KOLRO-206783 format. One record per residue (C-alpha): x, z, y; chain. Coordinates in pm, 1 decimal. Layout:
@X:X, Z:Z, Y:Y, c:A
...
END
This chain:
@X:5101.6, Z:23129.4, Y:1554.2, c:A
@X:5458.9, Z:23254.3, Y:1531.0, c:A
@X:5446.4, Z:23205.6, Y:1157.0, c:A
@X:5329.1, Z:22843.9, Y:1208.5, c:A
@X:5609.9, Z:22771.9, Y:1453.1, c:A
@X:5860.4, Z:22928.5, Y:1214.1, c:A
@X:5736.2, Z:22704.5, Y:934.4, c:A
@X:5771.5, Z:22390.8, Y:1149.3, c:A
@X:6120.6, Z:22495.2, Y:1254.8, c:A
@X:6223.4, Z:22554.2, Y:895.5, c:A
@X:6094.0, Z:22214.4, Y:788.8, c:A
@X:6271.4, Z:22048.5, Y:1082.6, c:A
@X:6598.1, Z:22214.5, Y:993.6, c:A
@X:6548.8, Z:22115.3, Y:632.7, c:A
@X:6491.9, Z:21751.0, Y:732.5, c:A
@X:6804.1, Z:21756.4, Y:950.5, c:A
@X:6999.8, Z:21895.3, Y:660.2, c:A
@X:6868.0, Z:21623.7, Y:430.4, c:A
@X:6943.7, Z:21354.1, Y:694.1, c:A
@X:7293.8, Z:21483.2, Y:745.2, c:A
@X:7346.9, Z:21498.1, Y:372.5, c:A
@X:7222.9, Z:21139.3, Y:330.9, c:A
@X:7445.0, Z:21024.0, Y:617.4, c:A
@X:7745.0, Z:21186.8, Y:458.6, c:A
@X:7658.5, Z:21034.9, Y:124.1, c:A
@X:7615.6, Z:20688.2, Y:287.8, c:A
@X:7945.1, Z:20723.0, Y:469.4, c:A
@X:8112.9, Z:20835.7, Y:151.4, c:A
@X:7959.2, Z:20543.6, Y:-35.2, c:A
@X:8075.5, Z:20299.4, Y:236.4, c:A
@X:8424.7, Z:20442.1, Y:232.7, c:A
@X:8419.5, Z:20428.7, Y:-145.0, c:A
@X:8309.6, Z:20063.3, Y:-137.9, c:A
@X:8577.3, Z:19978.7, Y:117.6, c:A
@X:8837.9, Z:20156.1, Y:-89.9, c:A
@X:8712.7, Z:19977.9, Y:-401.3, c:A
@X:8726.4, Z:19645.6, Y:-215.2, c:A
@X:9076.7, Z:19716.7, Y:-89.1, c:A
@X:9179.1, Z:19822.1, Y:-438.8, c:A
@X:9026.4, Z:19505.1, Y:-579.4, c:A
@X:9213.8, Z:19295.5, Y:-317.3, c:A
@X:9540.3, Z:19469.7, Y:-399.7, c:A
@X:9486.7, Z:19410.0, Y:-769.5, c:A
@X:9409.4, Z:19045.3, Y:-701.2, c:A
@X:9727.0, Z:19007.1, Y:-498.2, c:A
@X:9933.1, Z:19179.1, Y:-765.8, c:A
@X:9788.5, Z:18948.0, Y:-1030.2, c:A
@X:9961.3, Z:18649.6, Y:-860.5, c:A
@X:9666.3, Z:18432.3, Y:-963.1, c:A
@X:9690.9, Z:18165.7, Y:-693.9, c:A
@X:9359.2, Z:18004.0, Y:-774.7, c:A
@X:9173.7, Z:18335.9, Y:-765.7, c:A
@X:9342.0, Z:18437.0, Y:-439.2, c:A
@X:9246.1, Z:18105.9, Y:-278.8, c:A
@X:8884.3, Z:18140.5, Y:-393.5, c:A
@X:8863.2, Z:18497.2, Y:-259.6, c:A
@X:9009.5, Z:18394.2, Y:73.2, c:A
@X:8765.1, Z:18102.6, Y:103.7, c:A
@X:8473.8, Z:18336.9, Y:30.6, c:A
@X:8587.4, Z:18589.8, Y:292.1, c:A
@X:8645.8, Z:18315.0, Y:547.4, c:A
@X:8294.5, Z:18184.5, Y:488.0, c:A
@X:8155.0, Z:18534.1, Y:537.3, c:A
@X:8353.3, Z:18575.3, Y:857.4, c:A
@X:8230.4, Z:18242.2, Y:996.6, c:A
@X:7873.7, Z:18336.9, Y:915.5, c:A
@X:7917.0, Z:18670.5, Y:1094.9, c:A
@X:8079.7, Z:18498.8, Y:1397.3, c:A
@X:7791.7, Z:18249.9, Y:1419.3, c:A
@X:7539.5, Z:18533.4, Y:1404.1, c:A
@X:7720.7, Z:18725.1, Y:1677.1, c:A
@X:7727.5, Z:18412.6, Y:1899.2, c:A
@X:7352.8, Z:18364.5, Y:1853.0, c:A
@X:7289.6, Z:18726.9, Y:1941.4, c:A
@X:7515.5, Z:18700.2, Y:2248.1, c:A
@X:7329.8, Z:18390.7, Y:2369.4, c:A
@X:6993.5, Z:18559.1, Y:2315.9, c:A
@X:7109.6, Z:18867.5, Y:2505.2, c:A
@X:7250.3, Z:18650.5, Y:2784.7, c:A
@X:6914.4, Z:18475.2, Y:2831.9, c:A
@X:6731.2, Z:18808.2, Y:2831.6, c:A
@X:6980.5, Z:18967.4, Y:3067.7, c:A
@X:6799.2, Z:19018.2, Y:3395.2, c:A
@X:6982.0, Z:19329.1, Y:3506.4, c:A
@X:7286.1, Z:19364.5, Y:3727.2, c:A
@X:7538.4, Z:19299.2, Y:3447.8, c:A
@X:7537.2, Z:18921.7, Y:3508.4, c:A
@X:7859.9, Z:18736.4, Y:3432.2, c:A
@X:8078.0, Z:18689.4, Y:3738.7, c:A
@X:8193.5, Z:18335.6, Y:3820.6, c:A
@X:8401.8, Z:18174.2, Y:4092.8, c:A
@X:8362.5, Z:17814.5, Y:4199.4, c:A
@X:8507.7, Z:17554.7, Y:4434.3, c:A
@X:8332.6, Z:17267.1, Y:4602.8, c:A
@X:8414.1, Z:16927.6, Y:4453.9, c:A
@X:8566.8, Z:16702.2, Y:4719.2, c:A
@X:8687.6, Z:16343.9, Y:4733.1, c:A
@X:9062.6, Z:16327.6, Y:4784.3, c:A
@X:9352.5, Z:16085.6, Y:4747.4, c:A
@X:9486.4, Z:16091.5, Y:4391.6, c:A
@X:9823.1, Z:15941.5, Y:4303.1, c:A
@X:9941.8, Z:15941.1, Y:3943.8, c:A
@X:10311.7, Z:15915.7, Y:3867.0, c:A
@X:10496.8, Z:15837.5, Y:3546.1, c:A
@X:10836.9, Z:16006.6, Y:3516.9, c:A
@X:11137.1, Z:15814.1, Y:3379.2, c:A
@X:11514.9, Z:15847.3, Y:3371.9, c:A
@X:11747.3, Z:15603.4, Y:3546.6, c:A
@X:12109.7, Z:15544.9, Y:3645.1, c:A
@X:12251.5, Z:15479.9, Y:3991.7, c:A
@X:12431.9, Z:15149.2, Y:4029.0, c:A
@X:12569.3, Z:14943.7, Y:4315.1, c:A
@X:12532.5, Z:14575.2, Y:4388.2, c:A
@X:12903.4, Z:14551.1, Y:4467.2, c:A
@X:13126.9, Z:14729.5, Y:4219.2, c:A
@X:13413.7, Z:14513.3, Y:4098.5, c:A
@X:13757.0, Z:14536.5, Y:3943.6, c:A
@X:14022.1, Z:14336.0, Y:4127.2, c:A
@X:14271.3, Z:14152.5, Y:3902.5, c:A
@X:14588.6, Z:13957.1, Y:3987.1, c:A
@X:14549.5, Z:13580.8, Y:3980.4, c:A
@X:14907.3, Z:13509.6, Y:3877.5, c:A
@X:15179.6, Z:13686.2, Y:3677.6, c:A
@X:15455.4, Z:13862.5, Y:3865.7, c:A
@X:15609.7, Z:14183.9, Y:3986.7, c:A
@X:15382.3, Z:14398.4, Y:4203.1, c:A
@X:15593.0, Z:14422.3, Y:4518.5, c:A
@X:15372.4, Z:14642.0, Y:4739.0, c:A
@X:15032.5, Z:14808.6, Y:4772.6, c:A
@X:14879.3, Z:14826.6, Y:5119.0, c:A
@X:14583.1, Z:15061.1, Y:5055.9, c:A
@X:14518.5, Z:15404.1, Y:4906.1, c:A
@X:14234.5, Z:15551.9, Y:4705.2, c:A
@X:13931.2, Z:15636.1, Y:4919.6, c:A
@X:14023.6, Z:15393.6, Y:5197.1, c:A
@X:13756.4, Z:15178.9, Y:5359.1, c:A
@X:13842.2, Z:14807.9, Y:5368.7, c:A
@X:13690.8, Z:14493.8, Y:5516.9, c:A
@X:13648.6, Z:14162.8, Y:5341.2, c:A
@X:13984.8, Z:13976.1, Y:5313.6, c:A
@X:14190.0, Z:14284.4, Y:5406.1, c:A
@X:14532.7, Z:14284.8, Y:5239.6, c:A
@X:14540.4, Z:14504.2, Y:4926.7, c:A
@X:14867.9, Z:14413.5, Y:4754.1, c:A
@X:15147.8, Z:14155.6, Y:4735.4, c:A
@X:15308.7, Z:14012.7, Y:4421.1, c:A
@X:15654.4, Z:13858.6, Y:4391.6, c:A
@X:15580.0, Z:13489.0, Y:4444.3, c:A
@X:15888.5, Z:13364.7, Y:4262.1, c:A
@X:16001.9, Z:13150.6, Y:4556.3, c:A
@X:15660.7, Z:13003.8, Y:4635.4, c:A
@X:15682.8, Z:13116.0, Y:4998.0, c:A
@X:15999.3, Z:12913.2, Y:5055.2, c:A
@X:15853.9, Z:12610.2, Y:4878.9, c:A
@X:15537.8, Z:12645.0, Y:5084.8, c:A
@X:15735.6, Z:12650.1, Y:5412.6, c:A
@X:15943.3, Z:12350.7, Y:5304.0, c:A
@X:15627.7, Z:12160.0, Y:5208.6, c:A
@X:15475.5, Z:12232.8, Y:5550.5, c:A
@X:15788.2, Z:12095.5, Y:5718.3, c:A
@X:15772.8, Z:11781.0, Y:5505.6, c:A
@X:15405.7, Z:11747.7, Y:5593.8, c:A
@X:15482.2, Z:11768.5, Y:5965.1, c:A
@X:15746.9, Z:11493.8, Y:5930.2, c:A
@X:15516.4, Z:11273.8, Y:5719.1, c:A
@X:15242.0, Z:11316.6, Y:5977.0, c:A
@X:15470.4, Z:11212.4, Y:6263.7, c:A
@X:15588.9, Z:10904.8, Y:6074.0, c:A
@X:15236.0, Z:10807.6, Y:5979.5, c:A
@X:15102.4, Z:10844.6, Y:6336.0, c:A
@X:15383.6, Z:10621.4, Y:6470.9, c:A
@X:15330.4, Z:10357.2, Y:6204.3, c:A
@X:14958.7, Z:10369.0, Y:6272.8, c:A
@X:15011.6, Z:10301.6, Y:6645.4, c:A
@X:15250.3, Z:10014.8, Y:6571.2, c:A
@X:15009.1, Z:9871.1, Y:6319.2, c:A
@X:14730.6, Z:9876.5, Y:6576.2, c:A
@X:14966.2, Z:9686.4, Y:6815.5, c:A
@X:15037.4, Z:9442.7, Y:6532.5, c:A
@X:15397.4, Z:9553.7, Y:6522.0, c:A
@X:15560.5, Z:9617.6, Y:6187.5, c:A
@X:15445.8, Z:9531.6, Y:5837.5, c:A
@X:15138.4, Z:9649.3, Y:5653.8, c:A
@X:15358.7, Z:9782.3, Y:5373.4, c:A
@X:15532.3, Z:10019.5, Y:5612.9, c:A
@X:15195.0, Z:10144.2, Y:5741.4, c:A
@X:15049.6, Z:10198.8, Y:5394.2, c:A
@X:15368.1, Z:10368.0, Y:5273.7, c:A
@X:15361.4, Z:10611.5, Y:5568.8, c:A
@X:14993.9, Z:10683.9, Y:5505.4, c:A
@X:15057.3, Z:10749.7, Y:5135.6, c:A
@X:15349.1, Z:10981.5, Y:5210.2, c:A
@X:15137.5, Z:11175.2, Y:5459.4, c:A
@X:14844.6, Z:11217.7, Y:5216.5, c:A
@X:15083.6, Z:11317.3, Y:4937.4, c:A
@X:15243.5, Z:11580.1, Y:5161.6, c:A
@X:14898.2, Z:11713.7, Y:5246.3, c:A
@X:14816.5, Z:11750.9, Y:4876.8, c:A
@X:15145.7, Z:11924.1, Y:4804.7, c:A
@X:15090.5, Z:12173.9, Y:5086.6, c:A
@X:14735.0, Z:12245.6, Y:4966.8, c:A
@X:14853.2, Z:12303.2, Y:4609.8, c:A
@X:15139.2, Z:12529.2, Y:4713.9, c:A
@X:14915.7, Z:12718.8, Y:4955.8, c:A
@X:14668.1, Z:12783.9, Y:4674.8, c:A
@X:14946.2, Z:12909.7, Y:4448.8, c:A
@X:15101.8, Z:13119.0, Y:4724.7, c:A
@X:14766.8, Z:13278.1, Y:4812.6, c:A
@X:14738.0, Z:13401.5, Y:4454.9, c:A
@X:15038.3, Z:13623.1, Y:4517.7, c:A
@X:14845.0, Z:13803.2, Y:4791.0, c:A
@X:14555.6, Z:14026.4, Y:4675.0, c:A
@X:14274.6, Z:14069.2, Y:4926.7, c:A
@X:13947.1, Z:14266.0, Y:4939.3, c:A
@X:13652.0, Z:14060.5, Y:4806.0, c:A
@X:13400.5, Z:14237.5, Y:5035.0, c:A
@X:13355.9, Z:14532.5, Y:5269.3, c:A
@X:13377.9, Z:14851.0, Y:5069.2, c:A
@X:13570.3, Z:15152.1, Y:4948.1, c:A
@X:13885.8, Z:15156.5, Y:4737.2, c:A
@X:13752.8, Z:15370.4, Y:4452.9, c:A
@X:14060.0, Z:15348.9, Y:4229.0, c:A
@X:14419.4, Z:15221.5, Y:4238.2, c:A
@X:14538.7, Z:15146.0, Y:3885.0, c:A
@X:14897.8, Z:15020.7, Y:3925.8, c:A
@X:15216.8, Z:15125.2, Y:4100.5, c:A
@X:15461.5, Z:14892.5, Y:4281.7, c:A
@X:15738.3, Z:14755.2, Y:4062.6, c:A
@X:15535.1, Z:14690.7, Y:3747.4, c:A
@X:15484.9, Z:14347.0, Y:3600.8, c:A
@X:15122.6, Z:14231.2, Y:3602.5, c:A
@X:14938.6, Z:13924.7, Y:3482.2, c:A
@X:14576.2, Z:13805.3, Y:3478.0, c:A
@X:14355.0, Z:13940.5, Y:3201.3, c:A
@X:14205.4, Z:14260.1, Y:3054.0, c:A
@X:14405.5, Z:14574.5, Y:3124.5, c:A
@X:14570.4, Z:14428.8, Y:3434.5, c:A
@X:14315.5, Z:14550.1, Y:3690.2, c:A
@X:14474.0, Z:14657.6, Y:4018.5, c:A
@X:14186.3, Z:14814.3, Y:4211.3, c:A
@X:13820.6, Z:14906.3, Y:4189.6, c:A
@X:13630.4, Z:14823.2, Y:4508.3, c:A
@X:13276.5, Z:14952.7, Y:4558.7, c:A
@X:13025.4, Z:14918.5, Y:4837.2, c:A
@X:12820.3, Z:15239.0, Y:4854.2, c:A
@X:12600.4, Z:15117.7, Y:5139.9, c:A
@X:12376.8, Z:14935.7, Y:4891.9, c:A
@X:12296.8, Z:15138.2, Y:4579.9, c:A
@X:11997.7, Z:15132.6, Y:4349.3, c:A
@X:11857.4, Z:15312.2, Y:4047.1, c:A
@X:11810.5, Z:15103.1, Y:3733.9, c:A
@X:11526.2, Z:15216.6, Y:3507.7, c:A
@X:11394.0, Z:15096.9, Y:3171.7, c:A
@X:11012.9, Z:15105.4, Y:3197.8, c:A
@X:10796.1, Z:15095.2, Y:2880.0, c:A
@X:10600.7, Z:14771.7, Y:2845.4, c:A
@X:10271.8, Z:14964.5, Y:2862.9, c:A
@X:10326.7, Z:14986.7, Y:3240.6, c:A
@X:10393.8, Z:14617.5, Y:3294.7, c:A
@X:10058.0, Z:14568.6, Y:3470.2, c:A
@X:10092.2, Z:14868.8, Y:3703.3, c:A
@X:10462.0, Z:14882.4, Y:3799.4, c:A
@X:10550.9, Z:14593.0, Y:4027.4, c:A
@X:10783.9, Z:14503.0, Y:4310.9, c:A
@X:10685.1, Z:14728.2, Y:4600.5, c:A
@X:10547.4, Z:15011.2, Y:4381.0, c:A
@X:10601.3, Z:15354.0, Y:4538.6, c:A
@X:10879.3, Z:15558.1, Y:4377.5, c:A
@X:11008.5, Z:15912.9, Y:4416.8, c:A
@X:11373.8, Z:15947.7, Y:4317.9, c:A
@X:11517.7, Z:16291.0, Y:4234.0, c:A
@X:11897.8, Z:16322.3, Y:4226.0, c:A
@X:11947.5, Z:16663.7, Y:4066.9, c:A
@X:12326.0, Z:16662.8, Y:4108.6, c:A
@X:12281.4, Z:16628.0, Y:4486.1, c:A
@X:11960.0, Z:16835.4, Y:4508.8, c:A
@X:11816.1, Z:16533.9, Y:4686.6, c:A
@X:11476.7, Z:16362.1, Y:4686.8, c:A
@X:11435.5, Z:16006.7, Y:4817.3, c:A
@X:11110.4, Z:15819.7, Y:4877.6, c:A
@X:11159.5, Z:15452.4, Y:4800.8, c:A
@X:10997.3, Z:15144.2, Y:4648.3, c:A
@X:11066.1, Z:14918.0, Y:4352.3, c:A
@X:11293.0, Z:14648.2, Y:4494.8, c:A
@X:11328.4, Z:14428.6, Y:4185.4, c:A
@X:11142.8, Z:14392.8, Y:3854.8, c:A
@X:11243.6, Z:14195.3, Y:3550.5, c:A
@X:10993.9, Z:13952.1, Y:3402.1, c:A
@X:11144.9, Z:13981.0, Y:3053.6, c:A
@X:11052.5, Z:14245.1, Y:2793.9, c:A
@X:11349.3, Z:14374.2, Y:2594.4, c:A
@X:11254.0, Z:14320.5, Y:2230.1, c:A
@X:11477.6, Z:14602.0, Y:2103.9, c:A
@X:11319.1, Z:14888.1, Y:2303.0, c:A
@X:10998.0, Z:14721.7, Y:2431.8, c:A
@X:11079.5, Z:14784.7, Y:2796.6, c:A
@X:11154.6, Z:14597.1, Y:3117.4, c:A
@X:11406.8, Z:14679.7, Y:3387.9, c:A
@X:11334.0, Z:14767.5, Y:3748.2, c:A
@X:11558.2, Z:14847.1, Y:4044.1, c:A
@X:11479.0, Z:15101.4, Y:4314.3, c:A
@X:11696.1, Z:15045.2, Y:4622.0, c:A
@X:11824.4, Z:15361.3, Y:4793.4, c:A
@X:11964.4, Z:15409.3, Y:5144.4, c:A
@X:12317.1, Z:15550.9, Y:5129.3, c:A
@X:12481.8, Z:15529.6, Y:5469.0, c:A
@X:12668.5, Z:15856.1, Y:5416.9, c:A
@X:12800.0, Z:15741.9, Y:5077.7, c:A
@X:12681.3, Z:16060.6, Y:4905.2, c:A
@X:12506.2, Z:15875.4, Y:4621.9, c:A
@X:12763.3, Z:15762.2, Y:4368.5, c:A
@X:12736.8, Z:15498.7, Y:4093.9, c:A
@X:12648.6, Z:15627.6, Y:3744.7, c:A
@X:12465.3, Z:15935.3, Y:3872.2, c:A
@X:12155.5, Z:16010.0, Y:3667.1, c:A
@X:11820.9, Z:16016.8, Y:3845.0, c:A
@X:11461.4, Z:16104.6, Y:3765.5, c:A
@X:11228.0, Z:15836.3, Y:3897.5, c:A
@X:10855.4, Z:15894.7, Y:3936.6, c:A
@X:10664.7, Z:15567.1, Y:3963.9, c:A
@X:10318.5, Z:15556.4, Y:4120.9, c:A
@X:10133.6, Z:15362.0, Y:3849.7, c:A
@X:9780.3, Z:15458.4, Y:3963.6, c:A
@X:9614.0, Z:15558.7, Y:4291.2, c:A
@X:9258.0, Z:15620.7, Y:4406.0, c:A
@X:9154.1, Z:15686.7, Y:4764.5, c:A
@X:8847.5, Z:15902.1, Y:4685.4, c:A
@X:8891.4, Z:16088.8, Y:4357.7, c:A
@X:8736.1, Z:16414.4, Y:4239.1, c:A
@X:9000.6, Z:16642.4, Y:4089.1, c:A
@X:8955.7, Z:16955.1, Y:3876.8, c:A
@X:9178.3, Z:17205.6, Y:3703.1, c:A
@X:9234.4, Z:17105.0, Y:3341.2, c:A
@X:9146.5, Z:17460.5, Y:3237.8, c:A
@X:8785.3, Z:17409.0, Y:3355.5, c:A
@X:8728.6, Z:17116.0, Y:3116.9, c:A
@X:8617.9, Z:17186.2, Y:2757.7, c:A
@X:8517.9, Z:16970.2, Y:2462.1, c:A
@X:8214.0, Z:17006.5, Y:2237.7, c:A
@X:8178.2, Z:16933.0, Y:1865.8, c:A
@X:8087.0, Z:16569.9, Y:1939.7, c:A
@X:8413.0, Z:16518.2, Y:2129.1, c:A
@X:8239.2, Z:16508.4, Y:2467.4, c:A
@X:8411.9, Z:16672.0, Y:2761.4, c:A
@X:8212.6, Z:16906.9, Y:2979.5, c:A
@X:8239.6, Z:17165.0, Y:3255.1, c:A
@X:8003.6, Z:17403.7, Y:3430.8, c:A
@X:7860.2, Z:17370.1, Y:3779.9, c:A
@X:7648.3, Z:17614.0, Y:3980.5, c:A
@X:7279.7, Z:17536.1, Y:4030.8, c:A
@X:7114.0, Z:17734.6, Y:4307.3, c:A
@X:6747.2, Z:17828.2, Y:4313.5, c:A
@X:6680.8, Z:18032.6, Y:4622.5, c:A
@X:6922.1, Z:18324.5, Y:4610.5, c:A
@X:6975.2, Z:18289.6, Y:4237.3, c:A
@X:7253.8, Z:18096.8, Y:4068.4, c:A
@X:7258.5, Z:17941.7, Y:3724.0, c:A
@X:7538.3, Z:17786.3, Y:3519.4, c:A
@X:7468.1, Z:17424.6, Y:3428.4, c:A
@X:7672.6, Z:17244.9, Y:3166.8, c:A
@X:7766.1, Z:16894.4, Y:3275.2, c:A
@X:7902.4, Z:16618.7, Y:3050.4, c:A
@X:8187.5, Z:16445.0, Y:3237.8, c:A
@X:8419.2, Z:16148.6, Y:3204.3, c:A
@X:8784.0, Z:16209.1, Y:3288.1, c:A
@X:9074.8, Z:15990.1, Y:3389.7, c:A
@X:9445.1, Z:16053.2, Y:3436.4, c:A
@X:9610.5, Z:16391.8, Y:3467.4, c:A
@X:9877.5, Z:16504.9, Y:3711.3, c:A
@X:10030.4, Z:16849.3, Y:3667.8, c:A
@X:9750.0, Z:17096.5, Y:3595.3, c:A
@X:9479.2, Z:16875.0, Y:3748.8, c:A
@X:9265.1, Z:16601.5, Y:3595.5, c:A
@X:9056.2, Z:16328.2, Y:3755.0, c:A
@X:8679.2, Z:16340.9, Y:3694.6, c:A
@X:8552.2, Z:15983.2, Y:3703.2, c:A
@X:8185.8, Z:16054.3, Y:3625.2, c:A
@X:7949.0, Z:16350.6, Y:3595.6, c:A
@X:8035.5, Z:16544.6, Y:3912.6, c:A
@X:7930.4, Z:16454.5, Y:4266.5, c:A
@X:8111.5, Z:16551.9, Y:4586.7, c:A
@X:7976.9, Z:16876.6, Y:4728.0, c:A
@X:7878.5, Z:17032.4, Y:4394.1, c:A
@X:8016.2, Z:17374.4, Y:4304.6, c:A
@X:8247.7, Z:17350.8, Y:4006.4, c:A
@X:8294.2, Z:17681.2, Y:3818.4, c:A
@X:8665.8, Z:17761.8, Y:3797.3, c:A
@X:8662.4, Z:18121.1, Y:3673.4, c:A
@X:8428.4, Z:18268.4, Y:3414.5, c:A
@X:8325.8, Z:17931.0, Y:3268.6, c:A
@X:8426.7, Z:18042.3, Y:2917.6, c:A
@X:8179.4, Z:18333.5, Y:2930.9, c:A
@X:7862.0, Z:18148.9, Y:3031.6, c:A
@X:7607.4, Z:17930.2, Y:2855.0, c:A
@X:7397.9, Z:17640.9, Y:2976.9, c:A
@X:7115.9, Z:17764.7, Y:3200.0, c:A
@X:7240.1, Z:18123.8, Y:3214.2, c:A
@X:7192.6, Z:18320.0, Y:3534.9, c:A
@X:7526.6, Z:18421.7, Y:3688.8, c:A
@X:7660.5, Z:18617.9, Y:3980.0, c:A
@X:7853.9, Z:18395.3, Y:4220.3, c:A
@X:8130.5, Z:18609.6, Y:4365.8, c:A
@X:8217.9, Z:18356.9, Y:4637.7, c:A
@X:7880.0, Z:18372.8, Y:4805.9, c:A
END
């Protein structure tokens, strides 16, 4: 019996030795093949034969794709047969209907409805300036006075002559009504009075041009000239810049593709980075003309500015609400994938008793906002949409729902 056992043991050891020897030979052969392959690759690279290198790469890529496909098939088969505790873990959220507002972001420039340069209306020496930079003024407030060249004296003399002509005319008119005096005297007095009126009006108009007044309520933004200089109407002769900061707006060029969705009254969010300020507003004006050079139309977004902090020519980012839906289903963009046919899909949880399965669902999507996307079809409110682990599951695969 001992001899028999010894014989079996010897044969077993011999088989192990043979197996180990074969394993070593196989490993050596594999290493040798790999080394030969690497040597062959190195030789191919050193040959600089572009066509041969391309063909070798294509062949290896084809082999790799075939191996990847085989591995995927094996993974799917294992996943379907997996009934143990190593189920893929997934997290999900319940799809809910919510308000969805989509905004398009554009750049704009702050402007004011009242921003004018004040020029002299007549040539002359600038005698005095009555305001300073930064001063608030009311409409018709005195800004400056020019040397009138004697117009003031002429204007006073003309007013005196007008008073005399009026007195003479009124007396002649009373006498004429009493049928005293001649008609010639009456008509001459009337003509002199009307002529004096015209002369006073003309001189008053000329005299008023020597006085510069504010065109509207606003702020003296700049004072360009000093007293004593000669000025005259025309470019380069501006005296003041007057702005009204109570009424400012952002002007934006909107691409023509939004002409149907951006209208007067459209909601707008205005971001003034320089002031670290955000203002909720609405489109106050919209042009009906498309600019042929840049295929856009202009809009204005009025902004409240009682404190005067918003200045003309500031840049602003304007987000225009070009789409809104009261009851929309939103999902993270990362949960949406696309198949080979170009169809978009996601995974939802299907519950059967206490067991959960991943179900692939073809969906239709709409607009995106940030990292979310609107699902317009394919998902119903209340369904559990897989948010984590969706890339590791297949259609119909049992999963472990970690949120349960």
